[in-house]
Structure formats: C-alpha cells, structure tokens
Backbone and ligand atoms as CSV (ligand in chain L), in Angstrom:
chain,resi,resn,atom,element,x,y,z
A,1,UNK,N,N,-45.415,221.809,-28.437
A,1,UNK,CA,C,-46.689,222.428,-28.046
A,1,UNK,C,C,-46.852,222.437,-26.534
A,2,UNK,N,N,-46.663,221.280,-25.958
A,2,UNK,CA,C,-46.737,221.140,-24.513
A,2,UNK,C,C,-45.673,222.006,-23.834
A,3,UNK,N,N,-44.515,222.029,-24.465
A,3,UNK,CA,C,-43.430,222.818,-23.909
A,3,UNK,C,C,-43.766,224.296,-23.889
A,4,UNK,N,N,-44.428,224.759,-24.986
A,4,UNK,CA,C,-44.823,226.164,-25.056
A,4,UNK,C,C,-45.750,226.542,-23.911
A,5,UNK,N,N,-46.752,225.650,-23.621
A,5,UNK,CA,C,-47.686,225.923,-22.528
A,5,UNK,C,C,-46.938,225.995,-21.200
A,6,UNK,N,N,-46.042,225.041,-21.021
A,6,UNK,CA,C,-45.281,225.010,-19.774
A,6,UNK,C,C,-44.417,226.260,-19.640
A,7,UNK,N,N,-43.817,226.655,-20.771
A,7,UNK,CA,C,-42.961,227.840,-20.727
A,7,UNK,C,C,-43.761,229.095,-20.398
A,8,UNK,N,N,-44.949,229.202,-21.030
A,8,UNK,CA,C,-45.795,230.355,-20.767
A,8,UNK,C,C,-46.227,230.378,-19.296
A,9,UNK,N,N,-46.622,229.186,-18.815
A,9,UNK,CA,C,-47.055,229.118,-17.416
A,9,UNK,C,C,-45.885,229.495,-16.497
A,10,UNK,N,N,-44.724,228.936,-16.864
A,10,UNK,CA,C,-43.528,229.236,-16.069
A,10,UNK,C,C,-43.199,230.721,-16.096
A,11,UNK,N,N,-43.347,231.329,-17.289
A,11,UNK,CA,C,-43.064,232.764,-17.419
A,11,UNK,C,C,-44.005,233.587,-16.542
A,12,UNK,N,N,-45.325,233.263,-16.629
A,12,UNK,CA,C,-46.289,234.040,-15.843
A,12,UNK,C,C,-46.114,233.820,-14.344
A,13,UNK,N,N,-45.740,232.615,-13.971
A,13,UNK,CA,C,-45.484,232.336,-12.554
A,13,UNK,C,C,-44.310,233.178,-12.066
A,14,UNK,N,N,-43.265,233.248,-12.901
A,14,UNK,CA,C,-42.087,234.041,-12.527
A,14,UNK,C,C,-42.443,235.512,-12.417
A,15,UNK,N,N,-43.212,236.025,-13.405
A,15,UNK,CA,C,-43.618,237.440,-13.378
A,15,UNK,C,C,-44.437,237.721,-12.123
A,16,UNK,N,N,-45.348,236.800,-11.791
A,16,UNK,CA,C,-46.185,236.992,-10.609
A,16,UNK,C,C,-45.340,237.030,-9.337
A,17,UNK,N,N,-44.335,236.160,-9.290
A,17,UNK,CA,C,-43.454,236.139,-8.109
A,17,UNK,C,C,-42.671,237.438,-7.992
A,18,UNK,N,N,-42.134,237.912,-9.128
A,18,UNK,CA,C,-41.357,239.165,-9.099
A,18,UNK,C,C,-42.246,240.329,-8.684
A,19,UNK,N,N,-43.475,240.371,-9.252
A,19,UNK,CA,C,-44.403,241.451,-8.901
A,19,UNK,C,C,-44.731,241.387,-7.421
A,20,UNK,N,N,-44.890,240.172,-6.907
A,20,UNK,CA,C,-45.191,240.002,-5.486
A,20,UNK,C,C,-44.053,240.502,-4.624
A,21,UNK,N,N,-42.843,240.177,-5.010
A,21,UNK,CA,C,-41.667,240.621,-4.253
A,21,UNK,C,C,-41.555,242.136,-4.314
A,22,UNK,N,N,-41.810,242.727,-5.505
A,22,UNK,CA,C,-41.723,244.176,-5.659
A,22,UNK,C,C,-42.745,244.877,-4.780
A,23,UNK,N,N,-43.928,244.256,-4.632
A,23,UNK,CA,C,-44.969,244.874,-3.808
A,23,UNK,C,C,-44.643,244.737,-2.335
A,24,UNK,N,N,-44.010,243.631,-1.949
A,24,UNK,CA,C,-43.703,243.385,-0.546
A,24,UNK,C,C,-42.444,244.121,-0.115
A,25,UNK,N,N,-41.467,244.210,-1.003
A,25,UNK,CA,C,-40.173,244.772,-0.636
A,25,UNK,C,C,-40.236,246.162,0.001
A,26,UNK,N,N,-40.960,247.148,-0.589
A,26,UNK,CA,C,-40.966,248.471,0.055
A,26,UNK,C,C,-41.535,248.422,1.468
A,27,UNK,N,N,-42.585,247.609,1.666
A,27,UNK,CA,C,-43.174,247.526,2.999
A,27,UNK,C,C,-42.182,246.920,3.978
A,28,UNK,N,N,-41.463,245.880,3.534
A,28,UNK,CA,C,-40.474,245.239,4.399
A,28,UNK,C,C,-39.350,246.210,4.726
A,29,UNK,N,N,-38.895,246.958,3.710
A,29,UNK,CA,C,-37.814,247.920,3.948
A,29,UNK,C,C,-38.265,249.016,4.894
A,30,UNK,N,N,-39.504,249.498,4.706
A,30,UNK,CA,C,-40.025,250.527,5.611
A,30,UNK,C,C,-40.036,250.038,7.041
A,31,UNK,N,N,-40.450,248.774,7.237
A,31,UNK,CA,C,-40.500,248.216,8.586
A,31,UNK,C,C,-39.109,248.173,9.193
A,32,UNK,N,N,-38.115,247.770,8.375
A,32,UNK,CA,C,-36.741,247.689,8.866
A,32,UNK,C,C,-36.235,249.078,9.225
A,33,UNK,N,N,-36.414,250.060,8.311
A,33,UNK,CA,C,-35.911,251.408,8.587
A,33,UNK,C,C,-36.636,252.048,9.754
A,34,UNK,N,N,-37.937,251.797,9.846
A,34,UNK,CA,C,-38.713,252.368,10.937
A,34,UNK,C,C,-38.245,251.819,12.277
A,35,UNK,N,N,-38.012,250.504,12.342
A,35,UNK,CA,C,-37.576,249.932,13.621
A,35,UNK,C,C,-36.166,250.409,13.955
A,36,UNK,N,N,-35.316,250.602,12.935
A,36,UNK,CA,C,-33.970,251.125,13.178
A,36,UNK,C,C,-34.039,252.569,13.688
A,37,UNK,N,N,-34.940,253.388,13.111
A,37,UNK,CA,C,-35.086,254.774,13.557
A,37,UNK,C,C,-35.555,254.819,15.004
A,38,UNK,N,N,-36.500,253.929,15.349
A,38,UNK,CA,C,-36.980,253.885,16.730
A,38,UNK,C,C,-35.872,253.456,17.682
A,39,UNK,N,N,-35.059,252.482,17.238
A,39,UNK,CA,C,-33.957,252.011,18.078
A,39,UNK,C,C,-32.959,253.151,18.307
A,40,UNK,N,N,-32.701,253.944,17.250
A,40,UNK,CA,C,-31.766,255.070,17.398
A,40,UNK,C,C,-32.318,256.097,18.380
A,41,UNK,N,N,-33.637,256.363,18.301
A,41,UNK,CA,C,-34.266,257.315,19.222
A,41,UNK,C,C,-34.127,256.829,20.661
A,42,UNK,N,N,-34.335,255.506,20.857
A,42,UNK,CA,C,-34.225,254.953,22.211
A,42,UNK,C,C,-32.801,255.063,22.720
A,43,UNK,N,N,-31.823,254.811,21.815
A,43,UNK,CA,C,-30.418,254.911,22.233
A,43,UNK,C,C,-30.080,256.334,22.640
A,44,UNK,N,N,-30.683,257.311,21.944
A,44,UNK,CA,C,-30.430,258.716,22.275
A,44,UNK,C,C,-31.178,259.129,23.532
A,45,UNK,N,N,-32.151,258.325,23.947
A,45,UNK,CA,C,-32.880,258.621,25.170
A,45,UNK,C,C,-33.963,259.658,25.001
A,46,UNK,N,N,-34.385,259.905,23.751
A,46,UNK,CA,C,-35.459,260.872,23.546
A,46,UNK,C,C,-36.630,260.187,22.874
A,47,UNK,N,N,-37.817,260.735,23.069
A,47,UNK,CA,C,-39.008,260.163,22.465
A,47,UNK,C,C,-39.054,260.547,20.997
A,48,UNK,N,N,-39.577,259.672,20.141
A,48,UNK,CA,C,-39.694,260.033,18.733
A,48,UNK,C,C,-40.616,261.247,18.569
A,49,UNK,N,N,-40.277,262.123,17.611
A,49,UNK,CA,C,-41.077,263.337,17.406
A,49,UNK,C,C,-42.534,262.979,17.111
A,50,UNK,N,N,-42.742,261.854,16.401
A,50,UNK,CA,C,-44.095,261.468,16.036
A,50,UNK,C,C,-44.942,261.169,17.262
A,51,UNK,N,N,-44.283,260.812,18.373
A,51,UNK,CA,C,-45.013,260.518,19.595
A,51,UNK,C,C,-45.352,261.794,20.356
A,52,UNK,N,N,-45.000,262.957,19.795
A,52,UNK,CA,C,-45.331,264.228,20.417
A,52,UNK,C,C,-44.309,264.637,21.447
A,53,UNK,N,N,-43.176,263.941,21.504
A,53,UNK,CA,C,-42.151,264.271,22.487
A,53,UNK,C,C,-41.535,265.625,22.227
A,54,UNK,N,N,-41.222,265.911,20.984
A,54,UNK,CA,C,-40.606,267.172,20.628
A,54,UNK,C,C,-39.221,267.301,21.216
A,55,UNK,N,N,-38.583,268.430,20.908
A,55,UNK,CA,C,-37.236,268.662,21.425
A,55,UNK,C,C,-37.326,269.372,22.769
A,56,UNK,N,N,-36.429,269.023,23.686
A,56,UNK,CA,C,-36.449,269.688,24.993
A,56,UNK,C,C,-35.833,271.079,24.914
A,57,UNK,N,N,-36.174,271.922,25.870
A,57,UNK,CA,C,-35.566,273.253,25.961
A,57,UNK,C,C,-34.166,273.115,26.557
A,58,UNK,N,N,-33.302,274.037,26.242
A,58,UNK,CA,C,-31.981,274.078,26.858
A,58,UNK,C,C,-32.163,274.376,28.343
A,59,UNK,N,N,-31.483,273.615,29.162
A,59,UNK,CA,C,-31.493,273.856,30.606
A,59,UNK,C,C,-30.390,274.858,30.914
A,60,UNK,N,N,-30.746,276.038,31.444
A,60,UNK,CA,C,-29.723,277.055,31.726
A,60,UNK,C,C,-28.637,276.559,32.678
A,61,UNK,N,N,-28.925,275.454,33.397
A,61,UNK,CA,C,-27.944,274.926,34.348
A,61,UNK,C,C,-27.033,273.853,33.770
A,62,UNK,N,N,-27.252,273.488,32.475
A,62,UNK,CA,C,-26.355,272.465,31.962
A,62,UNK,C,C,-24.991,273.090,31.650
A,63,UNK,N,N,-23.987,272.224,31.548
A,63,UNK,CA,C,-22.594,272.689,31.465
A,63,UNK,C,C,-22.346,273.622,30.283
A,64,UNK,N,N,-22.853,273.264,29.119
A,64,UNK,CA,C,-22.619,274.098,27.929
A,64,UNK,C,C,-23.324,275.442,28.094
A,65,UNK,N,N,-24.570,275.392,28.579
A,65,UNK,CA,C,-25.335,276.621,28.766
A,65,UNK,C,C,-24.614,277.568,29.727
A,66,UNK,N,N,-24.096,277.005,30.802
A,66,UNK,CA,C,-23.363,277.834,31.771
A,66,UNK,C,C,-22.094,278.402,31.154
A,67,UNK,N,N,-21.420,277.581,30.361
A,67,UNK,CA,C,-20.160,278.022,29.750
A,67,UNK,C,C,-20.369,279.223,28.833
A,68,UNK,N,N,-21.539,279.271,28.192
A,68,UNK,CA,C,-21.795,280.405,27.286
A,68,UNK,C,C,-22.744,281.428,27.916
A,69,UNK,N,N,-22.955,281.311,29.236
A,69,UNK,CA,C,-23.757,282.261,30.014
A,69,UNK,C,C,-25.194,282.390,29.501
A,70,UNK,N,N,-25.765,281.262,29.063
A,70,UNK,CA,C,-27.123,281.254,28.499
A,70,UNK,C,C,-28.146,281.708,29.540
A,71,UNK,N,N,-29.009,282.639,29.151
A,71,UNK,CA,C,-30.142,283.053,29.984
A,71,UNK,C,C,-31.412,282.964,29.134
A,72,UNK,N,N,-32.508,282.551,29.764
A,72,UNK,CA,C,-33.755,282.385,29.003
A,72,UNK,C,C,-34.387,283.719,28.642
A,73,UNK,N,N,-34.004,284.782,29.345
A,73,UNK,CA,C,-34.533,286.121,29.052
A,73,UNK,C,C,-33.351,287.086,28.956
A,74,UNK,N,N,-33.102,287.587,27.763
A,74,UNK,CA,C,-31.930,288.445,27.543
A,74,UNK,C,C,-31.904,289.672,28.454
A,75,UNK,N,N,-33.097,290.083,28.921
A,75,UNK,CA,C,-33.159,291.279,29.770
A,75,UNK,C,C,-32.519,291.041,31.130
A,76,UNK,N,N,-32.317,289.767,31.467
A,76,UNK,CA,C,-31.711,289.445,32.767
A,76,UNK,C,C,-30.188,289.431,32.706
A,77,UNK,N,N,-29.635,289.736,31.546
A,77,UNK,CA,C,-28.176,289.795,31.437
A,77,UNK,C,C,-27.763,291.131,30.824
A,78,UNK,N,N,-27.014,291.899,31.594
A,78,UNK,CA,C,-26.532,293.191,31.089
A,78,UNK,C,C,-25.594,292.980,29.906
A,79,UNK,N,N,-24.911,291.829,29.919
A,79,UNK,CA,C,-23.967,291.521,28.842
A,79,UNK,C,C,-24.643,291.372,27.478
A,80,UNK,N,N,-25.943,291.089,27.479
A,80,UNK,CA,C,-26.635,290.865,26.198
A,80,UNK,C,C,-26.713,292.157,25.377
A,81,UNK,N,N,-26.665,293.284,26.058
A,81,UNK,CA,C,-26.756,294.594,25.388
A,81,UNK,C,C,-27.969,294.651,24.454
A,82,UNK,N,N,-29.052,293.997,24.859
A,82,UNK,CA,C,-30.287,294.027,24.067
A,82,UNK,C,C,-30.337,292.999,22.946
A,83,UNK,N,N,-29.272,292.259,22.759
A,83,UNK,CA,C,-29.274,291.224,21.718
A,83,UNK,C,C,-29.954,289.965,22.254
A,84,UNK,N,N,-30.557,289.198,21.376
A,84,UNK,CA,C,-31.175,287.938,21.788
A,84,UNK,C,C,-31.210,286.960,20.623
A,85,UNK,N,N,-31.630,285.727,20.940
A,85,UNK,CA,C,-31.539,284.634,19.956
A,85,UNK,C,C,-32.170,284.971,18.609
A,86,UNK,N,N,-33.312,285.640,18.620
A,86,UNK,CA,C,-34.024,285.876,17.358
A,86,UNK,C,C,-33.209,286.736,16.378
A,87,UNK,N,N,-32.242,287.473,16.891
A,87,UNK,CA,C,-31.396,288.291,15.999
A,87,UNK,C,C,-30.011,287.652,15.817
A,88,UNK,N,N,-29.895,286.407,16.262
A,88,UNK,CA,C,-28.605,285.700,16.188
A,88,UNK,C,C,-28.557,284.813,14.943
A,89,UNK,N,N,-27.428,284.760,14.332
A,89,UNK,CA,C,-27.246,283.952,13.130
A,89,UNK,C,C,-27.342,282.455,13.364
A,90,UNK,N,N,-27.219,282.033,14.623
A,90,UNK,CA,C,-27.294,280.603,14.935
A,90,UNK,C,C,-28.728,280.135,15.197
A,91,UNK,N,N,-29.673,281.078,15.205
A,91,UNK,CA,C,-31.059,280.764,15.577
A,91,UNK,C,C,-31.930,280.500,14.351
A,92,UNK,N,N,-32.854,279.526,14.483
A,92,UNK,CA,C,-33.858,279.265,13.446
A,92,UNK,C,C,-35.189,278.977,14.131
A,93,UNK,N,N,-36.205,279.780,13.823
A,93,UNK,CA,C,-37.516,279.615,14.462
A,93,UNK,C,C,-38.058,278.207,14.217
A,94,UNK,N,N,-38.617,277.616,15.271
A,94,UNK,CA,C,-39.148,276.247,15.169
A,94,UNK,C,C,-40.653,276.233,15.398
A,95,UNK,N,N,-41.092,276.761,16.537
A,95,UNK,CA,C,-42.512,276.705,16.895
A,95,UNK,C,C,-42.806,277.666,18.046
A,96,UNK,N,N,-44.073,277.690,18.485
A,96,UNK,CA,C,-44.448,278.483,19.655
A,96,UNK,C,C,-44.842,277.502,20.747
A,97,UNK,N,N,-44.183,277.625,21.918
A,97,UNK,CA,C,-44.441,276.729,23.055
A,97,UNK,C,C,-44.981,277.576,24.192
A,98,UNK,N,N,-46.171,277.237,24.667
A,98,UNK,CA,C,-46.781,277.962,25.779
A,98,UNK,C,C,-46.741,279.473,25.532
A,99,UNK,N,N,-47.040,279.871,24.306
A,99,UNK,CA,C,-47.114,281.295,23.971
A,99,UNK,C,C,-45.781,281.956,23.708
A,100,UNK,N,N,-44.688,281.203,23.793
A,100,UNK,CA,C,-43.358,281.785,23.570
A,100,UNK,C,C,-42.714,281.160,22.335
A,101,UNK,N,N,-42.149,282.021,21.471
A,101,UNK,CA,C,-41.460,281.489,20.303
A,101,UNK,C,C,-40.172,280.800,20.739
A,102,UNK,N,N,-39.941,279.634,20.160
A,102,UNK,CA,C,-38.706,278.888,20.428
A,102,UNK,C,C,-38.112,278.456,19.093
A,103,UNK,N,N,-36.832,278.158,19.119
A,103,UNK,CA,C,-36.185,277.733,17.884
A,103,UNK,C,C,-34.934,276.939,18.173
A,104,UNK,N,N,-34.317,276.489,17.094
A,104,UNK,CA,C,-33.086,275.718,17.239
A,104,UNK,C,C,-31.896,276.665,17.250
A,105,UNK,N,N,-30.832,276.191,17.840
A,105,UNK,CA,C,-29.582,276.953,17.886
A,105,UNK,C,C,-28.460,275.995,17.511
A,106,UNK,N,N,-27.597,276.443,16.652
A,106,UNK,CA,C,-26.503,275.592,16.168
A,106,UNK,C,C,-25.644,275.054,17.308
A,107,UNK,N,N,-25.452,275.830,18.346
A,107,UNK,CA,C,-24.553,275.357,19.403
A,107,UNK,C,C,-25.239,274.445,20.424
A,108,UNK,N,N,-26.571,274.382,20.374
A,108,UNK,CA,C,-27.302,273.461,21.268
A,108,UNK,C,C,-28.049,272.430,20.424
A,109,UNK,N,N,-27.324,271.519,19.817
A,109,UNK,CA,C,-27.926,270.512,18.939
A,109,UNK,C,C,-28.946,269.663,19.684
A,110,UNK,N,N,-30.118,269.484,19.069
A,110,UNK,CA,C,-31.152,268.623,19.651
A,110,UNK,C,C,-31.979,269.281,20.725
A,111,UNK,N,N,-31.744,270.591,20.944
A,111,UNK,CA,C,-32.507,271.300,21.971
A,111,UNK,C,C,-33.037,272.608,21.389
A,112,UNK,N,N,-33.966,273.210,22.113
A,112,UNK,CA,C,-34.562,274.469,21.669
A,112,UNK,C,C,-34.181,275.594,22.618
A,113,UNK,N,N,-34.095,276.795,22.070
A,113,UNK,CA,C,-33.839,277.992,22.885
A,113,UNK,C,C,-35.012,278.948,22.694
A,114,UNK,N,N,-35.223,279.812,23.655
A,114,UNK,CA,C,-36.275,280.820,23.516
A,114,UNK,C,C,-35.791,281.922,22.578
A,115,UNK,N,N,-36.725,282.472,21.809
A,115,UNK,CA,C,-36.381,283.567,20.899
A,115,UNK,C,C,-35.810,284.750,21.683
A,116,UNK,N,N,-36.259,284.895,22.927
A,116,UNK,CA,C,-35.794,286.002,23.761
A,116,UNK,C,C,-34.653,285.623,24.694
A,117,UNK,N,N,-34.060,284.457,24.459
A,117,UNK,CA,C,-32.894,284.060,25.265
A,117,UNK,C,C,-31.652,284.734,24.682
A,118,UNK,N,N,-30.565,284.535,25.357
A,118,UNK,CA,C,-29.290,285.101,24.887
A,118,UNK,C,C,-28.156,284.263,25.455
A,119,UNK,N,N,-27.043,284.237,24.753
A,119,UNK,CA,C,-25.828,283.657,25.311
A,119,UNK,C,C,-24.629,284.403,24.743
A,120,UNK,N,N,-23.471,284.157,25.338
A,120,UNK,CA,C,-22.253,284.885,24.964
A,120,UNK,C,C,-21.779,284.560,23.550
A,121,UNK,N,N,-22.360,283.527,22.928
A,121,UNK,CA,C,-21.972,283.187,21.552
A,121,UNK,C,C,-22.838,283.922,20.528
A,122,UNK,N,N,-23.669,284.844,21.000
A,122,UNK,CA,C,-24.534,285.592,20.078
A,122,UNK,C,C,-23.703,286.160,18.930
A,123,UNK,N,N,-24.252,286.007,17.735
A,123,UNK,CA,C,-23.563,286.463,16.529
A,123,UNK,C,C,-24.610,287.076,15.600
A,124,UNK,N,N,-24.461,288.348,15.309
A,124,UNK,CA,C,-25.492,289.056,14.525
A,124,UNK,C,C,-25.871,288.306,13.247
A,125,UNK,N,N,-27.204,288.156,13.090
A,125,UNK,CA,C,-27.732,287.487,11.891
A,125,UNK,C,C,-27.359,288.297,10.653
A,126,UNK,N,N,-26.902,287.622,9.624
A,126,UNK,CA,C,-26.468,288.314,8.393
A,126,UNK,C,C,-27.651,288.884,7.639
L,1,SF4,S1,S,-25.800,281.189,19.975
L,1,SF4,FE1,FE,-27.349,282.664,19.417
L,1,SF4,S2,S,-29.242,281.459,19.131
L,1,SF4,FE2,FE,-27.796,280.207,20.288
L,1,SF4,S3,S,-28.313,280.583,22.443
L,1,SF4,FE3,FE,-26.646,281.984,21.892
L,1,SF4,S4,S,-27.701,283.871,21.284
L,1,SF4,FE4,FE,-29.220,282.220,21.244
C-alpha cells in the first residue's frame, strides 16, 4: 500500500519533470540558435535584417561589379542595348528603396541591384 503511494508520487514527479523539460527545451534551443545566428551575422560583418540593416547595394566600384561592367543605370551603357536587371533571369525583385525598385542578383550574393541597372552578365529572363 505504502509502496503504491510512493510509486504514484514518483510517477507524477517524473511526469512533472519531463513536462518541465519539454517546456524549457524549445526556449533554450531558440536562445542557442538565436545567439549562433547573431554570431554568424557578426562574423559576416553585416547587421541582422531584424535590426533594419537590410542588404547593401552593389558598389559599382567593387572588383566583381567592374569585371562585369555593372552600371546602376542601364541608359549609361551603350552595351546594355536597352536591357536591364528587371528583364534579366538572375534578378528577383526585393523591395523599393528611396523610390527605386531593387532586387537580388544571383551573381552578387548578399547585395542588391537596381531594377534599372545592367551588367555584361545580363541573361534574358525565361
Ligand atoms: S546579372 Fe542580370 S540582374 Fe545581375 S546585375 Fe547583371 S543584368 Fe542585373
């Protein structure tokens, strides 16, 4: 009889502990993953998107941009022949910045290009 009470108490204590761990575990894991994500952002040298940092624009003077003759306005390059990022297969609209549409480009990972920019890697959107 006494053993039954002890066993029941022991069972409920164990269940309570497991339930407590189950409730705490997701929060603990979130904290770990969140701090790891922040550490990765710091290592990359960019602000987390949640902090409003957003992605930077491609600098026309950086080495890759120069190599592909990137211009922020396709009209400034005769080579563009009227083509620009918005009609390029590598472009994906992201947002509007200061009244100008910007998007991601496969060849400029982690940066944004203007919808009206152009580079020599332009490839007609399918
Ligand atoms: S590859 Fe396409 S989207 Fe990227 S910069 Fe060149 S023209 Fe624009």
